C-alpha positions in Angstrom: 26.0 -14.2 -13.4 24.5 -11.1 -15.0 20.7 -10.7 -15.0 19.1 -11.5 -18.3 17.4 -8.7 -20.3 13.6 -8.9 -20.3 12.2 -10.4 -23.4 9.7 -8.0 -25.2 6.2 -9.3 -24.7 4.9 -8.1 -28.0 6.1 -6.3 -31.1 4.3 -4.7 -34.0 4.1 -6.7 -37.2 7.4 -6.6 -39.1 9.3 -5.0 -36.3 12.4 -6.9 -35.1 13.6 -6.8 -31.5 17.0 -5.0 -31.0 20.0 -7.2 -30.7 21.4 -7.0 -27.2 25.0 -6.1 -26.5 27.7 -8.6 -27.3 29.4 -10.0 -24.2 32.7 -9.2 -25.9 34.5 -6.1 -24.9 37.1 -4.5 -27.1 40.5 -3.7 -25.5 40.9 0.0 -25.0 42.9 1.9 -27.6 43.1 5.2 -29.3 40.4 3.9 -31.6 37.9 3.8 -28.7 37.9 7.6 -28.3 35.1 9.6 -29.8 32.1 8.5 -31.8 31.8 4.8 -32.4 35.0 3.1 -31.3 35.6 0.7 -34.3 35.8 1.5 -38.0 32.1 1.1 -38.5 29.5 2.0 -35.9 27.9 -0.9 -34.1 24.5 0.3 -35.3 23.6 2.7 -38.2 20.1 4.2 -37.7 18.5 5.8 -40.8 15.9 8.4 -41.2 13.9 7.7 -44.3 12.6 10.8 -46.1 15.4 12.8 -47.8 17.9 10.1 -46.8 16.8 6.7 -48.1 14.0 8.0 -50.2 13.7 11.0 -52.6 10.4 12.6 -51.6 10.5 15.7 -53.8 7.7 14.2 -56.0 5.8 12.6 -53.1 5.7 14.2 -49.7 7.1 17.6 -50.7 4.8 17.9 -53.7 1.8 16.8 -51.7 2.5 19.4 -49.0 2.6 22.2 -51.7 -0.5 20.9 -53.4 -2.4 20.6 -50.1 -1.5 24.2 -49.0 -2.4 25.5 -52.4 -5.8 23.7 -52.3 -6.8 25.3 -49.0 -5.4 28.7 -49.5 -5.6 29.2 -53.2 -2.2 30.8 -53.1 1.0 30.0 -54.8 3.6 28.4 -52.4 7.1 27.4 -53.2 9.8 24.9 -52.2 11.8 27.7 -50.6 8.9 28.4 -48.3 8.4 24.7 -47.6 12.0 24.3 -46.5 11.8 27.4 -44.4 9.1 25.6 -42.5 11.1 22.4 -42.3 14.0 24.4 -40.8 11.9 25.0 -37.7 12.0 22.4 -34.9 8.8 20.4 -34.5 7.8 20.3 -38.2 9.0 16.8 -39.2 5.3 15.9 -39.4 4.0 17.0 -42.8 0.3 17.1 -41.7 1.2 19.4 -38.8 3.4 21.5 -41.1 0.6 21.8 -43.7 -1.9 22.8 -41.1 0.3 25.5 -39.6 1.2 26.8 -43.0 -2.4 26.9 -44.2 -3.6 28.8 -41.1 -0.6 31.0 -41.3 -1.6 32.2 -44.7 -5.0 33.3 -43.3 -7.2 30.3 -43.9 -9.0 28.6 -41.1 -9.1 24.8 -41.4 -8.9 22.0 -38.8 -5.9 19.6 -38.7 -8.2 16.5 -39.4 -9.6 18.1 -42.6 -6.1 19.1 -43.9 -4.7 15.6 -43.1 -7.6 14.0 -45.0 -6.9 16.0 -48.1 -3.2 15.4 -47.8 -3.8 11.6 -47.7 -6.1 11.8 -50.7 -3.4 13.5 -52.7 -0.5 11.4 -51.5 -2.1 8.0 -51.9 -4.5 8.7 -54.8 -6.8 5.9 -56.1 -5.3 2.5 -55.6 -2.0 4.0 -54.4 -1.4 5.7 -57.7 -1.0 9.2 -56.3 2.1 11.1 -55.5 3.4 8.1 -53.5 4.3 6.5 -56.8 6.8 9.3 -57.5 9.0 8.6 -54.6 12.4 7.0 -55.4 14.5 4.7 -53.3 18.1 6.0 -53.1 20.4 3.3 -51.6 21.4 0.2 -53.7 20.5 -3.2 -52.2 24.2 -4.2 -52.7 25.3 -1.3 -50.6 22.7 -2.2 -47.9 24.0 -5.8 -47.9 27.6 -4.7 -47.4 26.6 -2.3 -44.6 24.6 -4.9 -42.9 27.7 -7.2 -42.7 29.5 -4.4 -40.9 26.8 -2.9 -38.7 23.4 -3.5 -37.4 21.0 -1.4 -39.5 17.8 0.3 -38.1 15.2 2.8 -39.1 13.7 5.7 -37.0 11.3 7.7 -39.1 8.4 10.1 -38.6 6.4 8.1 -41.1 3.5 5.9 -40.3 3.6 2.1 -40.6 1.4 2.3 -43.6 3.6 4.7 -45.4 6.8 2.9 -44.5 5.5 -0.6 -45.2 4.5 0.5 -48.8 8.1 1.7 -49.4 9.8 -1.3 -47.8 7.7 -3.8 -49.7 7.8 -2.0 -53.0 11.6 -1.9 -53.0 12.1 -5.3 -51.3 14.5 -4.1 -48.7 12.8 -4.8 -45.3 15.2 -7.7 -44.6 18.2 -5.4 -44.2 16.8 -3.6 -41.1 16.9 -5.3 -37.6 14.8 -2.7 -35.9 12.2 -0.3 -37.3 10.5 2.5 -35.3 7.8 4.6 -36.8 5.8 7.4 -35.3 3.3 5.0 -33.8 6.1 3.4 -31.9 7.0 6.3 -29.7 5.3 8.4 -27.0 6.9 11.6 -28.3 7.8 12.2 -31.9 11.0 13.9 -33.2 12.8 16.0 -32.1 12.3 13.9 -28.9 14.9 11.1 -28.9 12.4 8.3 -27.9 12.9 6.4 -31.1 16.7 6.4 -30.9 16.7 5.3 -27.3 14.2 2.5 -28.1 16.6 1.2 -30.9 19.7 1.5 -28.6 18.0 -0.6 -26.0 20.6 0.3 -23.4 23.6 0.2 -25.7 26.1 3.0 -25.7 24.9 6.0 -27.9 28.5 6.7 -29.0 28.6 3.2 -30.7 25.8 4.3 -33.0 25.3 6.7 -35.9 22.0 8.4 -36.9 21.8 9.5 -40.5 19.2 12.2 -41.2 18.5 15.4 -43.1 16.6 17.9 -41.0 16.6 19.8 -37.8 14.4 17.5 -35.9 16.7 14.5 -36.8 19.8 16.4 -35.6 18.1 17.5 -32.3 16.9 13.9 -31.6 20.4 12.8 -32.0 21.8 15.5 -29.8 19.3 14.7 -27.1 20.1 11.0 -27.3 23.9 11.7 -27.5 24.1 9.8 -30.7 26.6 11.0 -33.4 24.7 12.5 -36.3 25.6 12.5 -40.0 23.6 14.8 -42.4 22.5 14.2 -46.0 21.7 17.2 -48.0 21.6 17.6 -51.8 24.6 19.4 -53.2 22.4 22.0 -54.7 18.9 23.1 -53.6 17.0 24.8 -50.9 17.8 22.1 -48.3 21.5 22.8 -48.3 21.2 26.5 -48.7 18.8 26.9 -45.8 19.8 24.0 -43.4 23.5 23.2 -43.6 24.8 25.8 -41.3 22.2 25.0 -38.6 22.9 21.2 -38.8 26.6 21.9 -38.3 25.7 24.1 -35.3 23.8 21.2 -33.8 26.7 18.9 -34.2 26.6 17.1 -37.5 29.9 15.2 -38.1 29.7 15.9 -41.8 27.2 16.7 -44.5 27.1 14.3 -47.5 25.6 15.1 -50.8 23.6 11.8 -50.9 23.4 8.5 -49.1 25.5 6.8 -51.7 28.5 8.5 -50.2 28.0 6.8 -46.8 30.3 3.9 -47.4 33.2 5.9 -48.6 32.8 8.3 -45.7 32.9 5.4 -43.2 36.0 4.0 -44.9 37.7 7.4 -44.8 37.0 7.7 -41.0 38.4 4.2 -40.6 41.6 5.1 -42.5 42.0 8.3 -40.5 41.5 6.4 -37.2 44.0 3.8 -38.0 46.6 6.4 -39.1 46.0 8.3 -35.9 46.3 5.2 -33.7 49.6 4.0 -35.3 51.4 7.3 -35.6 54.5 7.8 -33.4 54.6 10.6 -30.8 56.8 13.6 -31.9 60.5 13.4 -30.7 61.2 15.8 -27.9 
């Protein structure tokens, strides 16, 4: 009789334990080849910013305003996304600090982080955080949750993510949530993805993200990666080629296209598996 998996001794508030592997095993077929054997992956793992949430008016604007405050210089979205295209800058506090000092100023990380937080949260959470916009409909989440386990791996803090989950009333759809506090090494390290997989096959999962660190984390964890980039804008102009080089299966214009993309993959897989070999 196989040994039982150890039960987690403690979990942060609002974080669900990963569901262990099902004892069932699918029969081998042509559908079992390549990323996620069945029509839908067993688990879909989402990044948050730029994927589930439009942060142009929140985190992106706050970064620009923070850098302007310390440098007194005009900075642009194009420059911001050039920074985000570099590995290791998924953390907006770290990015802001590096950018400020690169422009000739000399301020410590803690001082820049404090100002960033003041601008982002504002008085009574009425700052730029109020400008973020949730992008995926609850009805879509509900349908996806019937097909796959849903999880989140984000560079956000618990405070930042809790605000968004509660404000939009969507926490219940996600079985497992990993924030920056839940890993020893942040993205691009794969720690969060491996924690969510909990020993399951990485090819049965799908990670949906929007930046270089997301793609690298997926690559290191050997999890198939799907990119989300706006159809127009600096993100796509600067990032699409690199994401494809790292191994993105596709680049969608927004998260609302995920269901149709999954259905299309299912149709393609079924056709491939039922097609007859060519006559010799």
